[in-house]
N, C-alpha and C positions, 0 to 999 in steps of 0.2 A: 283338362290337359289339352295342349295344343298339338295339332297335326300339321303336316306339310302339304302345300298345294303348289303346283307349278302352273303359272299363267302363260298363255300364248296369244298371239295374234294369228288369225287364220282367215284367208280370203277365199278358200276353196268352197265349191258347192257342197252342201251338207251330204250329198249322196256319194262324194268322193271317199274312197276307202283309205288311200294313202295320202293323208293331208300334208300340206306344206305349212310347217309351224315356224313362226319367227317371234322375236322379242321375248325370249324365255326369261322368266323372272320367278324366283322361288320365295315363298312367304310362309310363315306360321299362320294357322287359322284356328278358330274355334267354331264348332258347329252351333247353329242357332236352333233351338227347340229340339224335338225328337228327330233322330236321324232317319231319313229316308234315303237309302243308298242310291236310288234312281233319280231323286230330285232333292239333293241336299241344299240347305241354305247355310252359308258360311260367312264369317266375319273376319276381316283382316285389319290390323292396325298398322298404318304406315302413312307418312306424310307424302308419299309418292302418289301421283295421279294415276289411278288404275282404270280409268274409264274407257281406254282404248282396247283393253283385252276382251276377247270374246270366246276363248277356249281354255279349258283347264284340265289338269291331270291330278288326281289324288291317289298317291301310291298306296296308301293304307287300304283303299277300296279297290285298287287295281282297275280303275275306270277313267275314261276320258269323258269330259262334259262340255256341252255348249253353255255359255254364260247367257242366260235368258234376260237377266236384269242386273244392273249395278246401281247401288244407291250410296251416295256419300252422306252418312248421317251426321258427321262432324268433319272437321278439316282432316282428321287422321283416322277415321273409321269408315271402312268400306264393307257393305253387305252385298253378297252375291247370291242370286237364285240360279241354280244349275240344273241341267237336264242331261241325262245319259246320252252319249253319242251312240 
């Protein structure tokens, strides 16, 4: 079952509480492997280049995340490793 993630671009210092978020984009994702709510790994299928995003929100988990790594495994498959903000 797919869930929704909202990706953002954020240039604020990680210690900033009220972050300035830009470039909002919403996608369906699937979780990769066992779910760790603090450090999930997710997969998005889209032809859009997602490499510039560095922040995410998953409503289902009610959490914001830093994107620690982004990997394009094919032209339309993106894997993200996230860490709770």
